[in-house]
A tleap script that builds the chain and sets N, CA, C and O, in Angstrom:
source leaprc.protein.ff14SB
mol = sequence {
  NMET MET LEU SER LEU VAL ALA LEU PRO ASN
  THR VAL MET ALA VAL GLU LYS ALA PRO ILE
  ASN THR THR ALA PRO ALA PRO THR GLU ILE
  PRO ALA GLU VAL LYS VAL MET LEU ASN ARG
  LEU GLU GLU ILE LYS ALA MET ASP LYS SER
  THR LEU SER SER SER GLU ARG LYS GLU LEU
  ARG LYS GLU VAL ARG THR ILE LYS LYS ASP
  VAL ARG ALA SER GLY ASN GLY LEU TYR ILE
  SER SER GLY VAL ILE ILE ILE ILE LEU LEU
  LEU ILE ILE ILE CLEU
}
set mol.1.N position { -8.012 21.770 -43.583 }
set mol.1.CA position { -8.157 20.613 -43.322 }
set mol.1.C position { -7.937 21.377 -41.897 }
set mol.1.O position { -8.748 21.612 -41.002 }
set mol.2.N position { -6.535 21.682 -42.010 }
set mol.2.CA position { -5.660 21.881 -40.583 }
set mol.2.C position { -6.796 22.903 -39.355 }
set mol.2.O position { -6.962 22.914 -38.135 }
set mol.3.N position { -7.571 23.923 -40.970 }
set mol.3.CA position { -8.324 24.921 -39.732 }
set mol.3.C position { -9.132 24.084 -39.644 }
set mol.3.O position { -8.851 23.712 -38.505 }
set mol.4.N position { -10.294 23.194 -40.068 }
set mol.4.CA position { -11.392 22.831 -40.231 }
set mol.4.C position { -11.470 21.732 -38.758 }
set mol.4.O position { -12.472 21.408 -38.121 }
set mol.5.N position { -10.107 21.359 -38.546 }
set mol.5.CA position { -9.765 20.346 -37.109 }
set mol.5.C position { -9.351 21.035 -35.908 }
set mol.5.O position { -9.167 20.390 -34.876 }
set mol.6.N position { -9.105 22.922 -35.968 }
set mol.6.CA position { -9.239 23.437 -34.983 }
set mol.6.C position { -10.701 24.218 -34.592 }
set mol.6.O position { -10.893 24.543 -33.420 }
set mol.7.N position { -11.342 24.396 -35.249 }
set mol.7.CA position { -12.269 25.651 -35.927 }
set mol.7.C position { -13.202 24.399 -35.141 }
set mol.7.O position { -13.831 24.842 -34.181 }
set mol.8.N position { -13.369 23.077 -35.368 }
set mol.8.CA position { -14.556 22.269 -34.728 }
set mol.8.C position { -14.191 22.335 -32.858 }
set mol.8.O position { -13.044 22.175 -32.439 }
set mol.9.N position { -15.471 22.611 -31.869 }
set mol.9.CA position { -15.043 22.069 -30.535 }
set mol.9.C position { -14.907 21.010 -30.363 }
set mol.9.O position { -15.418 20.225 -31.161 }
set mol.10.N position { -14.249 20.587 -29.383 }
set mol.10.CA position { -13.940 19.482 -28.877 }
set mol.10.C position { -15.113 19.022 -28.366 }
set mol.10.O position { -15.476 17.951 -28.854 }
set mol.11.N position { -15.934 19.575 -27.400 }
set mol.11.CA position { -17.392 18.642 -26.959 }
set mol.11.C position { -18.162 17.930 -28.290 }
set mol.11.O position { -18.644 16.798 -28.303 }
set mol.12.N position { -18.148 18.770 -29.252 }
set mol.12.CA position { -18.927 18.006 -30.705 }
set mol.12.C position { -18.702 16.433 -30.676 }
set mol.12.O position { -19.435 15.447 -30.767 }
set mol.13.N position { -16.891 16.742 -30.452 }
set mol.13.CA position { -16.611 15.178 -30.734 }
set mol.13.C position { -16.976 14.511 -29.294 }
set mol.13.O position { -17.380 13.349 -29.241 }
set mol.14.N position { -16.869 15.034 -28.535 }
set mol.14.CA position { -16.849 13.857 -26.633 }
set mol.14.C position { -18.464 13.510 -26.661 }
set mol.14.O position { -19.479 14.149 -26.939 }
set mol.15.N position { -18.134 11.977 -26.167 }
set mol.15.CA position { -19.174 11.537 -25.980 }
set mol.15.C position { -19.454 11.538 -24.349 }
set mol.15.O position { -18.622 11.580 -23.443 }
set mol.16.N position { -21.161 11.465 -24.257 }
set mol.16.CA position { -20.928 11.408 -22.794 }
set mol.16.C position { -21.123 10.409 -22.545 }
set mol.16.O position { -21.757 9.838 -23.433 }
set mol.17.N position { -20.817 9.610 -21.431 }
set mol.17.CA position { -20.946 8.574 -21.209 }
set mol.17.C position { -21.803 8.429 -19.614 }
set mol.17.O position { -21.696 9.298 -18.749 }
set mol.18.N position { -22.510 7.372 -19.473 }
set mol.18.CA position { -23.237 7.441 -17.827 }
set mol.18.C position { -22.275 7.234 -17.444 }
set mol.18.O position { -21.372 6.618 -18.009 }
set mol.19.N position { -22.276 8.159 -15.415 }
set mol.19.CA position { -20.715 7.616 -14.797 }
set mol.19.C position { -21.422 5.934 -14.734 }
set mol.19.O position { -22.504 5.401 -14.982 }
set mol.20.N position { -19.960 5.504 -14.204 }
set mol.20.CA position { -19.961 4.563 -13.699 }
set mol.20.C position { -19.802 4.660 -12.267 }
set mol.20.O position { -18.974 5.393 -11.726 }
set mol.21.N position { -20.730 3.797 -11.582 }
set mol.21.CA position { -21.022 3.451 -9.991 }
set mol.21.C position { -20.074 2.832 -8.798 }
set mol.21.O position { -20.664 2.192 -7.928 }
set mol.22.N position { -18.752 2.967 -8.701 }
set mol.22.CA position { -18.716 2.160 -8.047 }
set mol.22.C position { -18.295 1.821 -5.926 }
set mol.22.O position { -18.205 2.385 -4.835 }
set mol.23.N position { -18.233 1.058 -6.331 }
set mol.23.CA position { -19.040 0.110 -4.231 }
set mol.23.C position { -17.529 0.079 -3.971 }
set mol.23.O position { -16.841 -0.803 -4.486 }
set mol.24.N position { -17.029 0.971 -3.226 }
set mol.24.CA position { -15.809 0.351 -2.116 }
set mol.24.C position { -15.920 -0.579 -1.909 }
set mol.24.O position { -17.019 -1.038 -1.595 }
set mol.25.N position { -14.468 -1.539 -2.014 }
set mol.25.CA position { -14.660 -2.544 -1.414 }
set mol.25.C position { -14.973 -2.869 -0.042 }
set mol.25.O position { -14.474 -2.185 0.851 }
set mol.26.N position { -15.565 -3.612 0.166 }
set mol.26.CA position { -15.306 -4.155 1.984 }
set mol.26.C position { -13.824 -3.936 2.544 }
set mol.26.O position { -12.649 -4.256 2.365 }
set mol.27.N position { -14.497 -3.337 3.171 }
set mol.27.CA position { -12.334 -3.948 4.014 }
set mol.27.C position { -12.230 -5.320 4.690 }
set mol.27.O position { -12.897 -5.892 5.552 }
set mol.28.N position { -11.080 -5.647 3.933 }
set mol.28.CA position { -10.811 -7.016 4.622 }
set mol.28.C position { -10.948 -7.357 5.993 }
set mol.28.O position { -10.675 -6.427 6.752 }
set mol.29.N position { -11.288 -8.407 6.524 }
set mol.29.CA position { -10.830 -8.375 8.120 }
set mol.29.C position { -9.333 -8.329 8.623 }
set mol.29.O position { -8.470 -8.189 7.756 }
set mol.30.N position { -8.948 -8.434 9.933 }
set mol.30.CA position { -7.945 -8.538 9.824 }
set mol.30.C position { -7.154 -9.394 10.249 }
set mol.30.O position { -6.117 -8.740 10.136 }
set mol.31.N position { -6.820 -10.416 10.679 }
set mol.31.CA position { -6.584 -12.011 11.113 }
set mol.31.C position { -6.662 -11.728 12.674 }
set mol.31.O position { -7.211 -10.652 12.910 }
set mol.32.N position { -6.264 -12.404 13.754 }
set mol.32.CA position { -6.944 -12.196 15.346 }
set mol.32.C position { -5.766 -12.308 15.388 }
set mol.32.O position { -5.265 -11.505 16.175 }
set mol.33.N position { -4.671 -13.308 14.614 }
set mol.33.CA position { -2.911 -13.124 15.099 }
set mol.33.C position { -2.637 -12.135 14.903 }
set mol.33.O position { -1.969 -11.483 15.705 }
set mol.34.N position { -3.194 -11.513 13.384 }
set mol.34.CA position { -2.513 -9.850 12.862 }
set mol.34.C position { -2.730 -9.364 14.348 }
set mol.34.O position { -1.988 -9.810 15.223 }
set mol.35.N position { -3.632 -8.547 14.627 }
set mol.35.CA position { -4.268 -7.908 15.303 }
set mol.35.C position { -3.456 -7.200 16.555 }
set mol.35.O position { -3.064 -6.106 16.959 }
set mol.36.N position { -3.501 -9.507 17.088 }
set mol.36.CA position { -2.558 -9.156 18.234 }
set mol.36.C position { -1.161 -9.096 18.303 }
set mol.36.O position { -0.521 -8.908 19.337 }
set mol.37.N position { -0.501 -9.329 16.691 }
set mol.37.CA position { 0.733 -8.364 17.179 }
set mol.37.C position { 0.824 -7.371 16.725 }
set mol.37.O position { 2.016 -7.064 16.728 }
set mol.38.N position { 0.099 -6.454 16.206 }
set mol.38.CA position { 0.393 -5.430 15.775 }
set mol.38.C position { -0.346 -4.087 16.956 }
set mol.38.O position { -0.297 -2.892 16.664 }
set mol.39.N position { -0.902 -4.545 18.089 }
set mol.39.CA position { -1.047 -4.065 19.724 }
set mol.39.C position { 0.377 -4.134 20.364 }
set mol.39.O position { 1.095 -3.212 20.750 }
set mol.40.N position { 0.641 -5.842 20.368 }
set mol.40.CA position { 2.184 -4.701 21.101 }
set mol.40.C position { 2.711 -4.618 19.897 }
set mol.40.O position { 1.777 -5.160 19.306 }
set mol.41.N position { 3.491 -4.363 19.037 }
set mol.41.CA position { 3.619 -3.554 18.800 }
set mol.41.C position { 4.095 -2.211 19.274 }
set mol.41.O position { 5.159 -1.797 19.736 }
set mol.42.N position { 2.412 -1.444 18.872 }
set mol.42.CA position { 2.123 -0.732 19.339 }
set mol.42.C position { 1.891 -0.189 20.606 }
set mol.42.O position { 1.483 0.945 20.855 }
set mol.43.N position { 2.233 -1.240 21.526 }
set mol.43.CA position { 2.350 -1.172 22.987 }
set mol.43.C position { 4.101 -0.789 23.619 }
set mol.43.O position { 4.456 -0.131 24.597 }
set mol.44.N position { 5.179 -1.785 22.205 }
set mol.44.CA position { 6.389 -1.333 22.444 }
set mol.44.C position { 6.724 0.192 22.110 }
set mol.44.O position { 7.686 0.752 22.637 }
set mol.45.N position { 5.937 0.788 21.269 }
set mol.45.CA position { 5.958 2.027 20.759 }
set mol.45.C position { 5.892 2.478 22.087 }
set mol.45.O position { 6.873 2.129 22.743 }
set mol.46.N position { 5.020 3.169 22.727 }
set mol.46.CA position { 4.416 3.184 23.470 }
set mol.46.C position { 5.371 2.999 24.748 }
set mol.46.O position { 5.457 4.008 25.447 }
set mol.47.N position { 5.967 2.085 25.090 }
set mol.47.CA position { 7.054 1.908 26.218 }
set mol.47.C position { 7.934 3.543 26.754 }
set mol.47.O position { 8.268 4.456 26.000 }
set mol.48.N position { 8.045 3.500 27.635 }
set mol.48.CA position { 9.159 4.130 27.816 }
set mol.48.C position { 11.095 3.733 28.081 }
set mol.48.O position { 11.579 3.706 29.212 }
set mol.49.N position { 11.664 3.551 27.209 }
set mol.49.CA position { 12.867 3.297 26.870 }
set mol.49.C position { 13.539 3.120 27.136 }
set mol.49.O position { 14.209 2.091 27.060 }
set mol.50.N position { 13.788 4.592 27.849 }
set mol.50.CA position { 14.831 5.003 28.722 }
set mol.50.C position { 15.238 4.601 29.579 }
set mol.50.O position { 16.373 4.927 29.926 }
set mol.51.N position { 14.203 3.384 30.561 }
set mol.51.CA position { 14.492 2.839 31.918 }
set mol.51.C position { 15.237 1.483 31.689 }
set mol.51.O position { 15.893 0.916 32.562 }
set mol.52.N position { 15.074 1.070 30.522 }
set mol.52.CA position { 15.550 -0.149 29.922 }
set mol.52.C position { 16.962 -0.198 30.146 }
set mol.52.O position { 17.760 0.734 30.248 }
set mol.53.N position { 17.110 -1.202 30.195 }
set mol.53.CA position { 18.464 -1.634 29.771 }
set mol.53.C position { 19.666 -1.841 28.630 }
set mol.53.O position { 19.448 -1.012 27.747 }
set mol.54.N position { 20.422 -2.346 28.426 }
set mol.54.CA position { 20.196 -2.744 26.970 }
set mol.54.C position { 19.713 -3.873 26.410 }
set mol.54.O position { 18.837 -3.936 25.548 }
set mol.55.N position { 20.459 -5.002 27.050 }
set mol.55.CA position { 19.452 -6.126 26.757 }
set mol.55.C position { 18.742 -5.944 26.941 }
set mol.55.O position { 18.247 -6.088 25.823 }
set mol.56.N position { 17.637 -5.539 27.786 }
set mol.56.CA position { 16.257 -5.698 27.514 }
set mol.56.C position { 15.820 -4.646 26.270 }
set mol.56.O position { 14.825 -5.032 25.656 }
set mol.57.N position { 16.405 -3.382 25.804 }
set mol.57.CA position { 16.678 -3.005 24.652 }
set mol.57.C position { 16.424 -4.239 23.285 }
set mol.57.O position { 15.533 -4.577 22.505 }
set mol.58.N position { 17.669 -4.551 23.582 }
set mol.58.CA position { 17.850 -5.059 22.540 }
set mol.58.C position { 16.684 -6.280 22.410 }
set mol.58.O position { 15.806 -6.365 21.552 }
set mol.59.N position { 16.931 -7.104 23.421 }
set mol.59.CA position { 15.226 -7.713 23.527 }
set mol.59.C position { 13.718 -7.757 22.764 }
set mol.59.O position { 12.778 -8.415 22.317 }
set mol.60.N position { 14.295 -6.575 23.003 }
set mol.60.CA position { 12.904 -5.511 22.467 }
set mol.60.C position { 12.845 -5.568 20.351 }
set mol.60.O position { 11.974 -5.778 19.507 }
set mol.61.N position { 14.286 -5.251 20.349 }
set mol.61.CA position { 14.365 -5.201 19.630 }
set mol.61.C position { 13.854 -6.361 18.204 }
set mol.61.O position { 13.087 -6.373 17.241 }
set mol.62.N position { 14.421 -6.844 18.582 }
set mol.62.CA position { 14.452 -8.929 18.072 }
set mol.62.C position { 12.871 -8.938 18.414 }
set mol.62.O position { 12.095 -8.354 17.657 }
set mol.63.N position { 12.652 -9.256 18.960 }
set mol.63.CA position { 11.260 -9.376 19.245 }
set mol.63.C position { 10.311 -7.757 17.801 }
set mol.63.O position { 9.384 -8.208 17.128 }
set mol.64.N position { 10.533 -6.778 17.648 }
set mol.64.CA position { 9.673 -6.263 17.045 }
set mol.64.C position { 10.064 -6.669 15.548 }
set mol.64.O position { 9.259 -6.578 14.622 }
set mol.65.N position { 11.511 -7.172 15.386 }
set mol.65.CA position { 11.936 -7.363 14.086 }
set mol.65.C position { 10.628 -9.106 13.173 }
set mol.65.O position { 10.063 -9.456 12.136 }
set mol.66.N position { 10.921 -9.550 14.706 }
set mol.66.CA position { 10.045 -11.103 14.552 }
set mol.66.C position { 8.298 -10.738 13.938 }
set mol.66.O position { 7.705 -11.426 13.108 }
set mol.67.N position { 7.708 -9.388 14.670 }
set mol.67.CA position { 6.884 -9.240 14.569 }
set mol.67.C position { 6.423 -8.450 13.590 }
set mol.67.O position { 5.275 -8.084 13.339 }
set mol.68.N position { 7.836 -8.145 12.864 }
set mol.68.CA position { 7.482 -7.196 12.114 }
set mol.68.C position { 7.543 -8.762 10.443 }
set mol.68.O position { 7.294 -8.557 9.255 }
set mol.69.N position { 7.818 -9.656 10.887 }
set mol.69.CA position { 8.893 -10.490 10.261 }
set mol.69.C position { 7.662 -11.698 9.859 }
set mol.69.O position { 7.820 -12.411 8.868 }
set mol.70.N position { 6.360 -11.836 10.803 }
set mol.70.CA position { 5.681 -12.641 11.082 }
set mol.70.C position { 4.594 -11.594 10.374 }
set mol.70.O position { 3.942 -12.302 9.606 }
set mol.71.N position { 4.178 -10.413 10.302 }
set mol.71.CA position { 3.293 -9.941 9.491 }
set mol.71.C position { 3.065 -9.992 8.277 }
set mol.71.O position { 2.041 -10.227 7.636 }
set mol.72.N position { 4.183 -9.733 7.976 }
set mol.72.CA position { 4.233 -9.672 5.986 }
set mol.72.C position { 4.468 -11.163 6.070 }
set mol.72.O position { 4.435 -11.431 4.869 }
set mol.73.N position { 4.675 -12.268 6.662 }
set mol.73.CA position { 4.397 -13.135 6.499 }
set mol.73.C position { 2.988 -13.892 6.309 }
set mol.73.O position { 2.717 -15.090 6.237 }
set mol.74.N position { 2.125 -12.624 6.250 }
set mol.74.CA position { 0.892 -13.304 6.482 }
set mol.74.C position { 0.238 -13.139 5.791 }
set mol.74.O position { -0.944 -13.477 5.861 }
set mol.75.N position { 0.885 -12.424 4.650 }
set mol.75.CA position { -0.134 -12.593 3.610 }
set mol.75.C position { -0.825 -11.431 3.641 }
set mol.75.O position { -1.660 -11.519 2.741 }
set mol.76.N position { -0.957 -10.081 4.353 }
set mol.76.CA position { -1.944 -9.530 4.359 }
set mol.76.C position { -1.382 -7.586 4.258 }
set mol.76.O position { -1.353 -6.624 5.025 }
set mol.77.N position { -0.934 -7.960 2.448 }
set mol.77.CA position { 0.210 -6.956 1.433 }
set mol.77.C position { 0.236 -7.672 0.079 }
set mol.77.O position { -0.095 -8.809 -0.256 }
set mol.78.N position { 0.677 -6.753 -0.505 }
set mol.78.CA position { 1.181 -6.876 -2.462 }
set mol.78.C position { 2.464 -6.324 -2.058 }
set mol.78.O position { 2.653 -5.404 -1.261 }
set mol.79.N position { 3.245 -6.942 -2.650 }
set mol.79.CA position { 4.701 -7.043 -1.945 }
set mol.79.C position { 5.503 -7.040 -3.589 }
set mol.79.O position { 5.960 -8.153 -3.851 }
set mol.80.N position { 5.849 -5.451 -5.254 }
set mol.80.CA position { 6.268 -5.596 -6.144 }
set mol.80.C position { 7.716 -5.876 -6.129 }
set mol.80.O position { 8.121 -5.660 -4.986 }
set mol.81.N position { 8.229 -6.083 -6.545 }
set mol.81.CA position { 10.110 -5.778 -7.078 }
set mol.81.C position { 10.130 -4.779 -7.653 }
set mol.81.O position { 9.259 -4.359 -8.415 }
set mol.82.N position { 11.505 -4.083 -7.249 }
set mol.82.CA position { 11.615 -2.966 -8.432 }
set mol.82.C position { 12.136 -3.427 -9.638 }
set mol.82.O position { 12.587 -2.447 -10.230 }
set mol.83.N position { 12.260 -4.222 -10.149 }
set mol.83.CA position { 12.474 -5.191 -11.537 }
set mol.83.C position { 11.220 -5.131 -12.052 }
set mol.83.O position { 11.007 -4.362 -12.989 }
set mol.84.N position { 10.461 -5.722 -11.662 }
set mol.84.CA position { 8.555 -5.795 -11.562 }
set mol.84.C position { 8.331 -4.331 -12.790 }
set mol.84.O position { 8.167 -4.072 -13.982 }
set mol.85.N position { 8.485 -3.680 -11.342 }
set mol.85.CA position { 8.315 -2.376 -11.427 }
set mol.85.C position { 8.765 -1.553 -12.996 }
set mol.85.O position { 7.906 -1.121 -13.765 }
set mol.86.N position { 9.750 -1.487 -13.170 }
set mol.86.CA position { 10.351 -0.881 -14.090 }
set mol.86.C position { 10.045 -1.620 -15.654 }
set mol.86.O position { 10.305 -1.033 -16.704 }
set mol.87.N position { 9.395 -3.128 -15.586 }
set mol.87.CA position { 9.351 -3.599 -16.903 }
set mol.87.C position { 7.972 -3.044 -17.462 }
set mol.87.O position { 7.861 -2.545 -18.581 }
set mol.88.N position { 6.136 -3.301 -15.846 }
set mol.88.CA position { 5.365 -2.126 -16.096 }
set mol.88.C position { 5.514 -1.036 -16.735 }
set mol.88.O position { 5.358 -1.041 -17.956 }
set mol.89.N position { 5.828 0.065 -16.095 }
set mol.89.CA position { 6.331 1.217 -16.677 }
set mol.89.C position { 6.770 0.990 -17.974 }
set mol.89.O position { 6.326 1.895 -18.681 }
set mol.90.N position { 7.274 0.396 -18.460 }
set mol.90.CA position { 8.751 0.325 -20.411 }
set mol.90.C position { 6.925 -0.478 -20.801 }
set mol.90.O position { 6.111 0.397 -21.094 }
set mol.91.N position { 6.514 -1.509 -20.807 }
set mol.91.CA position { 5.106 -1.046 -21.658 }
set mol.91.C position { 4.539 -0.345 -21.440 }
set mol.91.O position { 3.978 0.240 -22.367 }
set mol.92.N position { 4.367 -0.046 -20.451 }
set mol.92.CA position { 2.880 1.408 -19.982 }
set mol.92.C position { 4.064 2.662 -21.067 }
set mol.92.O position { 3.408 3.690 -21.234 }
set mol.93.N position { 5.007 2.747 -21.524 }
set mol.93.CA position { 5.969 3.973 -21.992 }
set mol.93.C position { 5.613 3.745 -23.416 }
set mol.93.O position { 4.990 4.597 -24.050 }
set mol.94.N position { 6.027 2.515 -23.981 }
set mol.94.CA position { 5.732 1.341 -25.274 }
set mol.94.C position { 4.745 1.090 -26.028 }
set mol.94.O position { 4.616 0.717 -27.194 }
set mol.95.N position { 3.648 1.508 -24.675 }
set mol.95.CA position { 2.566 0.972 -25.449 }
set mol.95.C position { 1.735 1.868 -25.272 }
set mol.95.O position { 0.621 1.788 -25.791 }
savepdb mol mol.pdb
quit
């Protein structure tokens, strides 16, 4: 029995399926207020911060933090906690 399994080529058992044509999902449009915030972040990154005083740099850091928090809160993204990832991996391993 073992010899017959080894002797049969795998291509005999393989079933050829028609290729699945998947179209790329249309890119979702970024809301205007998020674009404005992202543009402001790019402006801050491009700034020459060496000429700023420490209080101005501190204000910029606060502004960057609030912009990032607002972008995350706008719902553009999927955040999965590490606990959920561990549970998913365990389910995949078990099944």
